[in-house]
MARVO-672484 format. One record per residue: z, x, y of N, C-alpha, C in turn; residue in three letters. Coordinates in steps of 0.05 Angstrom, whole numbers, plus 32768, in hexadecimal, padded with zeros to 4 digits. Layout:
# residues N
ZXYZXYZXYALA...
This chain:
# residues 436
800680A77C0F801180A97BF6802280C17BEFMET803480BB7BDD804480CE7BCD804580D07BB2HIS804F80DF7BA4804D80E57B8E807280DD7B7EARG806980CE7B6D808280BF7B52807580CB7B36ILE807980E37B2F807480F17B17805480F17B1EGLY804780F17B0D802480EE7B14801E80DC7B24ARG802B80CB7B2A802180AA7B35801D80A97B59PHE800F80A87B59800680A97B7C801280887B84GLN8023807F7B92802F80717B9E802E80657BBCVAL802380557BCB802480527BE98040804C7BEBPRO804180527C088056804E7C128057802A7C23ARG807080207C168076800A7C19808980007C29VAL808A7FEE7C3C80A47FF07C4A80B77FCC7C3CGLY80C77FC97C4980DC7FB67C3980D17F9E7C45LEU80CF7F877C3080B97F707C4280DC7F637C50LEU80D47F5D7C6C80E97F457C7780E57F2D7C74ARG80ED7F1C7C6280E47EFE7C6180F27EF27C6FVAL81187EFC7C7081207EED7C8581297F027CA1PHE81247F1A7C9F812C7F2B7CB481457F387CA1GLY81657F397CA7817B7F3E7C99817E7F277C91ALA817E7F2E7C7781827F187C62819D7F197C52VAL81B37EFD7C4F81C07F047C3D81C77F197C24ALA81E17F217C2081DA7F377C0681E27F267BF1ALA81CC7F2A7BD881CC7F1C7BC281D97F087BC3ALA81C27EF57BBF81C67ED87BBB81C47ED07BADSER81B97EC47B9681BF7EB17B8081BA7ECC7B69ALA81DA7EC77B5B81DE7EDD7B3F81C87ED27B2AILE81B37EDF7B1981A37EDE7B0681B57ED57AEDCYS81AC7EB77AEA81C07EA67AD281B17EBA7AB8ALA81A17EC07AB4819B7ECA7A9D818C7EED7A9ESER81807EF37A8D817D7F127A8781687F1C7A9CALA81677F2A7AAD81587F307ABE814A7F477AB2CYS814C7F5A7A9981357F677A9381247F5A7A88SER810F7F677A8880F57F5B7A7380E17F717A65ASP80D67F667A4C80C87F767A4180AE7F827A4DSER80A87F9A7A4F808E7FA47A5980747F9B7A41PRO80757F8E7A36805D7F8A7A22805A7F6F7A30ALA80467F637A3380387F457A34801A7F427A41GLY800D7F317A437FF17F337A4B7FF77F317A66PRO7FE17F397A747FD87F3A7A8B7FC57F2D7A91VAL7FC87F187AAD7FAF7EFD7AAA7FA37F0B7AC2ASP7F8E7EFB7AC07F7C7EFE7AC97F757EF77AEAALA7F707F067B027F767EFD7B1B7F727EE17B28PRO7F807ED57B277F7E7EB47B327F867E9C7B1CGLY7F8D7EA87B0A7F917E9B7AF27FB37E867AF6GLY7FBD7E947B097FD77E837B157FDA7E7E7B33ILE7FD97E6D7B427FD57E667B637FF27E597B73SER7FF87E547B79800F7E547B8A800C7E567BAAGLY80287E517BB380337E517BD1803E7E6B7BD2ASP802D7E887BE080397EA37BE180587EA27BF4ALA805B7E897C0580657E8F7C1E80837E887C15ALA80827E707C0380917E587BF6809F7E747BE0VAL808C7E7D7BCE80947E907BBB80A97EA07BC8GLY80A67EAE7BDB80B97ECE7BEA80CC7EBF7BEDALA80CE7EA27BF580F17E957BF980F87E927BDDVAL80E67E8C7BC780F67E8C7BAE80FE7E9D7BA3ALA80EF7EB07BA480FC7ECD7B9F81117ED57BA7PHE81117ED67BC7812E7EDC7BD281467ED07BC1LEU81497EB77BC3815B7EA97BBE81617EA17B9AGLU81487EA67B8D81577EA17B71814F7EB87B65ALA81477ED17B6C813E7EE37B5281487F027B5ACYS814C7EFD7B7681497F207B8681627F2B7B7BSER81787F177B7781997F257B6F819A7F387B5BALA817C7F357B4981827F417B32816C7F577B31CYS81587F557B3E81457F677B49814C7F7E7B55HIS815B7F817B69816D7F8A7B83815A7F917B96THR813A7F8D7B90812B7F897BB3812C7F677BB0SER81297F647BDA81237F4B7BDE81077F3F7BDAARG80F27F507BCE80DB7F487BCD80CC7F477BB2ASP80D57F4E7B9F80CF7F527B8B80B87F6B7B83GLY80BE7F7A7B9480AD7F997B9680A77FA17B75PHE80C07FA37B6880BA7FB07B4F80AC7FA17B3AASP80AD7F827B3E80957F757B3080777F817B36LEU80797F857B5580507F887B5A80517FAB7B4EALA80697FBC7B5480647FD87B4D80647FDA7B2DPHE80747FD17B22806A7FCE7B00805A7FC37AF2PHE80417FA87B0680387F977AFC80377F8C7AE7ALA80557F787AEC80597F6A7AD9803F7F4E7AD8PHE80367F477AC080247F317AC080337F1E7ACEPRO801A7F0E7AD680277EEA7AE180327EDB7AD1ASP802F7EDE7AAD803A7ED57AA080537ED57A9BSER80577EEF7A9D807A7EFB7A9980847EF17AAFTHR807E7EF57AC980877EEF7ADD808F7ECC7AE0ILE80827EC47AD780887EA97AD380977E997ABCVAL80957EA67AA780A37EA17A9180C57EAB7AA2ARG80CF7EBE7AA680E47ECB7AB080E87EB17AC7ARG80D97EAA7AD480DF7E9E7AF680F37E897AE8ALA80E87E787ADB80E17E607AD281087E5D7AC2VAL81137E6F7ABD812F7E717ABA81437E5F7AD5ALA81317E677AF3813B7E697B0381347E537B12HIS81167E4E7B11810B7E377B2680F87E257B17VAL80EA7E107B2680D87E097B1380BD7E0F7B11ASP80B27E0A7B0080997E0D7AF880827E187B14SER80837DFF7B22806D7E077B3C80787E1D7B50ALA80937E1F7B4A80A17E337B5C80A07E527B56THR80A17E547B3D80907E677B2E807F7E727B32ALA80647E627B3380487E5E7B3580507E747B5BHIS80627E697B6D80607E6F7B85806B7E8F7B87ASP807D7E987B7880857EAC7B77806B7EBD7B6BILE805D7EC07B55804A7ECE7B5180397ED27B6DVAL80327EB87B73801D7EBB7B8C80287ECE7B9ESER80487ED07BA380507EE57BBA80507EFF7BB6HIS80587F077B9480527F227B8D80347F287B92ILE80267F167B89800D7F217B9480047F297BADARG80167F247BBF800D7F2C7BDB80197F4C7BE8THR802C7F517BD880377F657BDC801F7F807BD9LEU80257F957BF2800D7FA87BEE80187FBF7BD8ARG801A7FBC7BCA801F7FD47BAE800D7FDB7B98VAL80057FFF7B967FF380007B8480097FFC7B74ASP7FFB7FEF7B5380117FEC7B4080057FFB7B2CPRO802180077B1E8021801B7B0A802480117AECTHR802780257AD4802580197AC4804580097ABAALA803E7FF17AA9805A7FE97AA2806D7FFA7A90ARG805D80097A7E807080197A76807A803D7A7AASP8079803A7A95808280537AA78094805B7AA4LEU80A480687A9880BF807C7AA280C780847ABCARG80C580847AD280C980897AE680E180A17AE6ILE80DC80B57AED80E780D17AF880EC80DC7AD8PHE80E180D77AC180DC80E17AAD80D480FC7AB8GLN80EA81157AA680E2812D7AB280C981377AA5PRO80B1813E7AB6809581507AB0808C81337AABGLY808D81217AAE807C81077AA38077810E7A8FASP808081147A7A8080810A7A63809B81107A4FGLU80A180FF7A3480B1810F7A1C80AB81207A13GLN80B981337A0C80B5813F79F080BD813179D8VAL80B5813F79BF80C4812A799C80DC813779A1ALA80EC8157799F80F2815F79938107817579A3THR81228179799D812C819279AB811E81B079ADASP811681B07990810481C4798F80EB81D0799FGLN80DA81B279A880C381AD79B180CA81B679D4SER80E581AA79DF80EE81AD79F080F581CE79FDPHE80FE81D779EC810281F379F280EA820779E7ALA80D381FE79CF80B6820A79E280B1820479FBALA80AC81EC7A0080A081E57A1680A881F97A2DARG80CA81FC7A3580D682037A4480D182267A41LEU80D8822E7A2D80D4824C7A2880BB825B7A1EPHE80AD82487A0A8096825479FC809F825B79E0GLY80B8825879D880BE825879BD80DC824D79C4GLU80E9824879AD8106824A799C811F825479A3ASP8118825F79BA8136827679C2813B827A79E1ALA8152827A79E3815E82857A04815482A17A08TRP814182A07A23813582B97A25814382D17A28PRO814382EA7A1F815982FA7A1F815B830A7A41LEU813B83097A49813A830C7A5F814183097A78GLY814382E77A75814782D27A93815E82D27A9ELEU815482DC7ABB817382D07AC9817182C17AD5VAL818A82C07AE8819182A67AF98178829F7B06SER817382AA7B1C815482AB7B278144829F7B14ALA813B82A17B04812982987AED812C827C7AEAASP814582777AE7815582597AD5815282447AF5LEU815E82567B06815B823D7B1F814682347B2AGLU8135823F7B30811882367B32810F82227B20VAL811A82227B038109820E7AF6811881EF7AFCILE810081E27AFB811281C67B0A811581AF7AF5ASP812C81AD7AEC813681957ADA8122817F7AE0PRO811781787AE58108815D7AEF80E781657AE3ARG80E2817B7AE680C781837AD580C9818E7AC0GLU80E381897AB180D981987A9480DD81827A84VAL80C581807A7080C481657A6380DA81677A53PRO80EF814F7A4A810781537A358102813A7A19ILE810D813B7A0A8109812E79F1811A810F79F3ALA812C810C7A0D813580F27A0F811E80E07A2ALEU811D80C67A1E810D80AE7A32811B80A67A3APRO811080A57A5A811F809F7A6D811B80877A70PHE8130806E7A81812C80527A7A8112804B7A8BPRO810380377A7380EC80247A7F80F980147A90LEU80EC80057AA980F37FF87AC080FE7FD87AB2TRP80F27FCC7AA181037FBA7A9A80F77FB27A76SER81097FAA7A6681097FAB7A4A81167F9B7A3EPHE810C7F857A3081247F6F7A2681317F797A08GLU811F7F8D7A06812F7F9579DB81427FA179E4GLU814E7FAD79F481647FBC79FD81707FC17A1DSER817E7FD07A1C818B7FD27A3481837FF77A3EASN81727FF97A31816B80147A33815080137A4DLEU815480097A6A814480027A7B815C7FFA7A98ASP814B7FFF7AAC81517FFA7AC2815F7FDE7ACETRP814D7FC97ACC81587FB27AD381767FA67AC4MET818A7F997AD081A07F987AD4819D7F7B7ABFPRO81B07F797AB581B07F547AA681B87F487AB8GLU81C47F4F7ACE81D57F3A7ADF81D27F4A7AF5THR81D37F317B0D81DF7F417B2C81F17F4F7B2CGLY81F57F5B7B46820C7F6D7B5182247F567B4DILE823F7F5F7B4582577F4F7B4D825D7F4B7B62ALA826B7F337B6382787F267B83828B7F387B8AGLU82977F487B7682AE7F547B7B82A77F6E7B80GLY82937F797B7A828A7F957B8B827A7F8F7BACILE82697F747BA982627F727BC0826F7F757BD9LEU828E7F617BCF829D7F5A7BEB82B37F687BEBASN82BA7F827BDC82CC7F917BE282CF7F9A7BFAHIS82E17FA27C0D82E77FB27C2082E07FD17C16PRO82D57FE97C2482D37FF87C2482D7800D7C3BTHR82DC802A7C3B82DB803C7C5282C880327C6BPRO82AC802A7C62829780277C6D828E80117C72VAL82967FF97C6182997FDE7C6B82927FCA7C50GLY82927FB57C4782917FA67C36826B7FA97C2EPRO826A7FAD7C1082537FB47C0B82347F9B7C10GLY823B7F847C10822D7F697C1D82277F707C31SER823B7F797C4382287F807C6682167F957C62GLU82217FAB7C56820E7FC57C5E81F67FBB7C43LEU81FA7FAF7C3181DC7FA77C2381CA7F937C30LEU81D27F897C4481C17F7A7C5581B27F897C63SER81C67F9D7C7C81BC7FB47C8481A97FC57C74ARG81A97FCD7C6681927FD67C4E817D7FCB7C52TYR81827FB27C4981607F9A7C4481567F9C7C5ETYR81677F9A7C7481577F9A7C9381477FB17C99ASP81557FC67C8E81497FE27C9F813A7FF07C89SER81447FF07C6C813480007C59813B801F7C62GLY815080227C6C815580427C6D815F80557C56SER815A806A7C55816B80757C3D8189807A7C47THR818B80737C6481B1807F7C6B81B680647C6AGLU81B3804B7C6581BE802D7C6281C2802C7C49ASP81A580337C3781AD80397C1981C8804A7C15LEU81CD805F7C1E81DE80717C1581FB80607C22ILE8202805B7C36821480447C40821F802F7C2BARG821080257C1D820B80147C05821480137BF0VAL820580337BE9820F802F7BC4822A80467BCEVAL822C80517BD9824C805B7BDE826180447BDAPHE8256802E7BEE8269801D7BED826E800E7BD3ALA825680037BC4825380007BA5826B80177B97PHE826580297B9D8271803D7B858289803E7B8EARG8294803C7BAC82AF80387BAA82BD80207BA4VAL82B180057BA082B77FEE7B9982B87FEF7B7CALA82AA7FFA7B6A82B07FF17B5682BD7FFE7B3CASP82C9800D7B4F82E2801B7B3F82FE80257B4FARG830180157B6C831780117B7A832F80067B64ASP834980197B60835980097B5583667FED7B64PRO83647FEB7B79836C7FD87B8883597FC17B8DASP83437FBF7B7F832B7FAD7B7D83377F9B7B65ASN83397F827B5D83437F797B4A832F7F6F7B39PRO83197F6F7B4582F67F6C7B3682E87F877B38GLN82F97FA67B3382EA7FB07B3282DF7FB87B13ALA82C27FB27B0A82C47FB87AF182C57FDA7AE1PRO82C77FEC7AFB82BE80077AEC82DD80187AEDCYS82F4800A7AF0831180167AF5831980267AD8VAL831C80397AD2832480437AB9833D80517AB0VAL835780567AC4836980577AC2837C80437ACAGLU838980307AB8838880387A9B836B802E7A8BPRO836180337A71834880327A6A834680147A64ILE835A80017A6483597FE97A5D83537FD97A70ASP83487FE37A9083487FD67AA683247FD87AA2ARG831A7FF07A9182FA7FF57A9582EC7FCD7A8ALEU82D67FCD7A9982C77FB37A8C82B27FC37A90GLN82A37FCE7A6E82917FDF7A6F82777FCE7A72PRO826D7FB97A6982567FAB7A6C825A7FA47A8DGLU826A7F977A94826D7F8F7AB082617FAD7AC6ALA826E7FC17ABA826F7FD67AD482537FE27AC6CYS824C7FE37AAD82347FEF7AAC820E7FE17ABAPHE821D7FC77AB4820B7FB17AC6820C7FBB7AE1GLU82207FB47AF0821C7FBB7B1082167FD57B14SER821B7FED7B0E8214800A7B0E81F380097B02ARG81E77FF07AEC81CF80017AF281B97FEE7B0AARG81CC7FD97B0E81C27FCA7B2781C07FD87B3CTRP81D17FED7B4181CE7FFD7B5681C480107B58ILE81BD801C7B4281A6802F7B37818A80257B3ESER818580117B31816F80037B40816480067B51THR817F7FF77B62817880007B7D817A80107B90LEU817A802C7B888173804A7B8D8159804F7B83VAL815580447B68813C804C7B61812480437B73ALA812680277B76810F80137B81810A80297BA3GLN811F80277BB0811980387BCB810E80517BC5HIS811480637BAD810680747BAF80E8806E7BA6MET80E2805E7B9B80C680537B9180B8804B7BA9LEU80C980397BC280B680357BCD80B480487BE1ARG80C880627BEE80C880717C0280BA808D7BF2SER80B280907BD880A2809C7BD780BA80C87BD8GLY80D380BD7BD380E980D07BD080E980D77BB1VAL80E180F37BAE80E080F77B8A80F181127B8DASP80FF81187BA58115812F7BA38132812A7BA8THR814081357BAB8156812C7BAC815C81237BD0PRO816A810E7BCB816881027BE7818A81037BF4ILE819980FC7BD981BB80FC7BE381C980F97BC6HIS81E381097BCB81EC810A7BAE81F580E87BA0GLN81FD80DD7BBC820980C77BAF81F780B27BA0VAL81DD80B07BAE81CD80A47B9A81C580AC7B7CLEU81C280C07B7D81C080CF7B6581D480CF7B4FHIS81ED80CB7B5B81FF80D47B4C820D80B47B3EASP81FA809E7B4D81FB807F7B4681EF80837B25VAL81DC808A7B1F81C7808D7B0881E0809F7AF6TRP81F380B57AFD820380C37AEC821B80AB7AE1TRP8224809D7AF58232808C7AF2822D80777ADBASP821580717AD9821280597ABF820E80667AA7VAL820E80827AA5821380917A8C822980937A87GLY823E80977A9B8258809B7A98826380807A8AASN826180697A98826C80557A88826580587A70VAL824D805B7A66824280557A49824F80667A37ALA825D807F7A44826B808D7A38828980827A32ARG8296807D7A4782A980767A4982B580597A35ARG829A804D7A3182A380367A2382A1803A7A08SER829E804C7A01829D805579E182BC805A79D5ARG82CE805D79EF82EF805B79E982FC803E79F3PHE82E6802779F082EE800D79F282EB7FFA79DCTHR82F27FE279DA82E37FCF79CB82CB7FC679D4ASP82BE7FC779E182A97FBE79FA82957FD679F8GLU828C7FE379E382797FFC79E5825C7FF479EBARG82567FFC79F982377FF27A0B82237FF779F0ILE82107FED79F581F87FF579E081E8800B79E3ASP81E3801579D881D3803679D681E3803D79DFASN81FF803B79DC8216805C79EE8206807179F7ALA8204807D79E78200809C79E381EC80A579EDVAL81CE809079E881B4809679F381BF808A7A11LEU81C780787A1B81D180747A3981DA80907A4FASN81F780907A3C81FF80A87A3B81EE80BB7A46TRP81DC80CC7A3481D180DB7A3A81B680D87A54ALA81A680C67A4C819180C07A61819380BC7A7DVAL81AA80B47A8381B780AC7AA181C980C57AA9TRP81D580CD7A9581D880E97AA181C580F97AADMET81B481037A9C81A281127A998194810B7AB0TYR818A80F47AB8817B80E57AD1818580F67AEFLEU81A780EA7AEA81B280F07B0781B1810C7B02GLY81BB81247AEA81C0813C7AF0819F814A7B01TRP8189813A7AEA8171814F7AFA816F81537B14ALA817F813A7B27817181397B48818E814F7B50PHE819F814D7B4681AF81627B4A81C681727B3DGLU81AC81857B3681BD81977B2381D081A77B27PRO81E481A87B3581F681B37B42821281A87B45ASP820D818E7B37821E817B7B37822881757B17ARG8244816C7B14824E81627AFD8254816E7AEDHIS826C81727ADA827281847AC9825C81857AACALA825381987AAA823F819E7A97824581977A76SER825F81987A77827081877A60826181687A52VAL826381567A678262813A7A61824281397A53TYR822E81427A6F8209813A7A59820981507A44LEU821C815D7A3F821481767A338222816F7A0EGLY8237815C7A17823A81517A01822B813E79F7ASN8224812F7A06820981167A0381F8812279EEALA81ED81347A0081D8814279EB81D5814C79D7LEU81ED815779D681FA816079B981F3815179A0THR8208813979A882068122799781EA8116798BGLN81DB811D79A081BE8115799E81AD81257995LEU81C0813A798681A5814C79758199815C7986GLY81A0816379A3818E817179B881A7818879C0LEU81A881A079B681C381B079BC81AB81C079C8PRO819081CB79CA817D81D979DA817F81D079FEARG818281AD7A008186819F7A15819681A97A26HIS81B281A97A1181C381A67A1B81CF81C77A26ALA81CA81DB7A1681CB81F37A2481B981F97A3ATHR819F81F47A39819281F17A4F81A681E17A66PHE81A981CF7A6481BD81BB7A8081D381CE7A85HIS81E081D57A70820281EF7A7B81F381FF7A8BALA81E082157A8681D9822A7A9181C8821F7AA8LEU81B282107AAA81AC820C7AC581C281FC7AD7ARG81CD81EF7ACE81E681E37AE481F781FF7AF2ALA81FC82107AE0820C82277AE681F882387AF7GLN81E7823C7AFF81D682517B1281D3823C7B29VAL81DA82217B2F81D782107B4481F3820D7B4ASER820682177B468226820D7B4E822B821D7B65ARG8244820E7B7A824082217B8A825A82327B8FGLY825A82437BA8826582627BA8828B82677B99PRO828F824B7B9682B0825A7B8D82AE82437B6DGLN829B82447B64829E822A7B5682AB822F7B3CSER82BB822C7B3082CA822C7B1382B7821E7AFDVAL82AB82067B07829581FC7AF5828882197AE9ALA827982207AF2826982397AEA826B82457AD6ALA828C824A7AD3829482597AB9829F824B7AAETYR829D82307AAA82A182177A97827F82147A8AARG8270821B7A988253821B7A97824982267A7AASP824F824A7A868255825A7A71826882567A55ALA826E82467A51827F82407A37827982287A2CGLU826A82157A3D825C81FE7A2B824182087A21ASN823482197A32822382267A278220822D7A0DALA822F823F7A078239824979EC8242823F79D8ALA8255821F79E08256820C79CC824481FD79C2ARG822C81F779D6821381DF79D3820181F779C8PHE81FF820B79CD81E6821779C481E3821779A6SER81C88217799A81C8821A797D81C88235796FPRO81D1823D795F81E08252795681CE826C795DTHR81B2826B795C81A18282796181988283797EHIS81A48270799581A6827079AC81BD828079BBTRP81D1827D79A981F4828179B981F0829C79C3THR81E682B779B181DF82CD79CB81DA82CD79E0TYR81C482CD79E081B182C779FA81BE82BB7A0BALA81C682A47A0281D782877A0F81E882967A21ALA81FE829E7A15821782A67A1A821682B97A2DTHR820082D17A2781FF82EA7A3B81F282DF7A53ARG81E482CE7A4B81D782C37A6681EB82B97A7CPHE81F982A77A6D8217829E7A7F822782AF7A89GLY822D82C77A77823F82D97A7E823482EE7AA0TYR821B82F37A95821283067AAA81FD82F27ACELEU820082E07ABC81FE82CC7AD6821982C77AECALA823682C57AD7824782C87AE4825782EA7AF6LEU824982F37AE4824D83187AEF823C83157B0FLEU8225830B7B038210830C7B25821E82FD7B3EGLN823082DE7B31823A82E07B44825382E97B53ARG826382F97B448273830B7B43826F83247B5CLEU825B832F7B4D825383487B67824983367B85ASP823883207B7E823B83127B9C824883087BABGLU826E830A7B9F827D83027BB0828A82E27BADGLY827A82D87B99828082C57B8E829082BE7B7ELEU82AE82B97B7D82C882B77B6F82D382987B74ARG82E082947B5D82F282787B5E830482837B77PRO831B82747B81832B82797B94833F82647B86GLN835682787B92836E826D7B7C837782737B66GLY839082777B6383A082807B49838D82677B32ALA8393824B7B32838B823D7B228371823C7B17ASP835D82437B31833C823E7B2B833D82607B1DALA834982737B23834582867B18834B828E7AFCLEU836782777AEE836C827D7AD6835A826F7AC3ALA834F82517AD3833E82437AC0832082527ABCGLU831C82617AD2830382717ACD830882817AB4ALA831B828F7AAF831E82A87A9D832282987A86SER833282867A84832C827A7A6D8318826C7A5CGLU8308825F7A7982EA825D7A6782DE82747A60ALA82DC828C7A6D82CD829E7A6382D082A87A42VAL82F082B07A4382FF82AA7A2982F4829D7A19GLU82F5827B7A1B82E482737A0782CD826F7A02ALA82B982797A15829D827C7A0B829A829079F8ALA82AE82A879FA82AB82B979E982B582B679C7HIS82C882A379C782D482A179B782C4828679A5THR82B3827679AE82A48269799C8284827C7997ILE8280828E79AF826A829C79AB826E82B3798EALA828682B87994828B82DA797A828782C3795CALA828B82AF7958828A82A67941826882A0793CARG825982A37948823E829E793F822A82B2793CARG823282CC7954822582DF794F822B82F67946VAL821483077943821F83217932822F83357942GLY823583497930824B835F7933824083697950VAL822C8371795682298384796F822383677984GLU8210835A797E8210834D7992822B833B799EGLU8243833E798482568334798E826F8349799FGLY82628360799D8270837179AC8262837579C8ALA8250836E79C8823B836979E78249835779F8ASP8252834379E9825A832779FE827C833B7A01LEU8282833F79EC82A4834C79F782A583557A0FALA828B83687A0C829183807A20828E83727A3CALA8278835C7A3C8274834E7A52828683377A59LEU8293832A7A4982A9831B7A4782C0832E7A5AARG82C983477A5382E283587A6082D783647A7AASP82C483627A8A82BA83677A9C82B783557AABGLU82B4833A7AAC82BA83267AB582D883207ABAILE82E9831C7AA6830483167AAA8315832D7ABALEU830983507ABA831783617AC9830D835E7AEAALA82F1834D7AE482ED83477B0C82FA83397B10ARG82FF83257AFE8312830A7B0D833283177B12LEU8341831E7B098353832F7B0C835483397B20GLU834583457B288343835B7B458347834C7B5EGLN835C83587B6C836983437B8A834E83467B97ASP
C-alpha cells in the first residue's frame, strides 16, 4: 500500500490485454470528461462479459482515458450508469454493459469521485489570508524566518486557496480528463528518442517509469517542434499556436503521468520532465490570452496547473509566471511564498534566485513587503557567503539589476527606517557581486 494524499492505494500493475498494444487506437468522438455527480448502482445491477468489455474499452475508449484498461474508472468509482452513458457514444448498449463488467474486475481500492489528487495538504483553504495564517500562524512574513526554515517547508503539504483539478467534470475544463485523444501529429512525429507511438506501446507493455519518461519527452518535443507541421504548441510566431488543441494534448499527457503515479504510489518527484508537462498545461492557458482562441478559465487553469508542476519541482521555472497568475487571482501571499520558496531551492550559480527576490518584493502585500524583501536579500547574502554566485558578466549584470529592482519596488511601500535597512542590504549584495 502507498499514500496519495491521505488515501491508501494498492500497487496495481498494468493490465496486459494484448501484451504490447498499438498506441492510441480509436480517438473519442465526443467529450471524455464526465461529471462527478450521479447515482451509484447496486452491485449486480448491470451484467456483461468482462473479457469482451476489456477488448471494447481498449478499442473504443482508451484513447481518451490514456490507460488501456480503464484504471481511472475503477479508481475514481465511476458509477455503472455513468460508464454506460458515456460508452454508448462509441459502442452499443450491450457492449457498454460488457465494459462495466470489465471495470469491475480491476483490483483497485476505489476512492472518492470528488478527490482532487495532489491537492496540497489534502485540503483547500478559503482565502489568501487564511493561507498565510495556516502557514505562519498570522498574516505576516516572519522576520525571524531563515532560508533553512523555508527550504524544509514542502509546497505539497501547505494548504492553498487554489482548487486542484477534479479527475473528470463535464461542466468545465477544470479537470484532468481531456476532451479528445492525443493528436496523430504528436503520436507519430519523429523525435531524438523515437516516435511517441512506439514509445507509448512500450510503456503500456512495461509500465515502467523509465519508459514513461521517454514517451513524455517525445510528446513534449513533438507538440512544439517548429518542423512538425501538425504541432499545436508552437509559439513563435504566436499565430501558429493552436491553444485548444495544445491544451487538450498536454492535458492528455498530464493524465498519463497522473495515472502512472496513482498506480505506482509515487507521490514524490520522479523526474522533472513528468512534472514539467503539468506546468506546460498552465503555460498554454497563459499564452492563449494573447490569441483569438482564449482557453476557458484561462487564468485559473494557468495558476493551478503551474502550481501543480512547481509543487513537485520547486527549484524549476521562473517565479514570475506562476506569481503573476496568483496575483491576478487576488493571492499575493501565495505568490510571495512561491517566489521565496523557489529562491531557496535554486542551483549554485542561479540568476533566478535574484529574480525571485525581485518578484517577492513585487508580489507581496504592502504589510509583507519589508519582511519579504529583507528575507530575499538575506538569502542572497547567504548564497554569496557560501561562494554561490552567478558566473559571467551577463549573469552578474542581471543579478545586480534584480537586486536594484527589488529595492526600487520595496522603497515605495515601506517606512524610512525599513527602507534604509533594505538599502544597506542592497548595497552589500551589489558590492559582493562586483568583487572579482
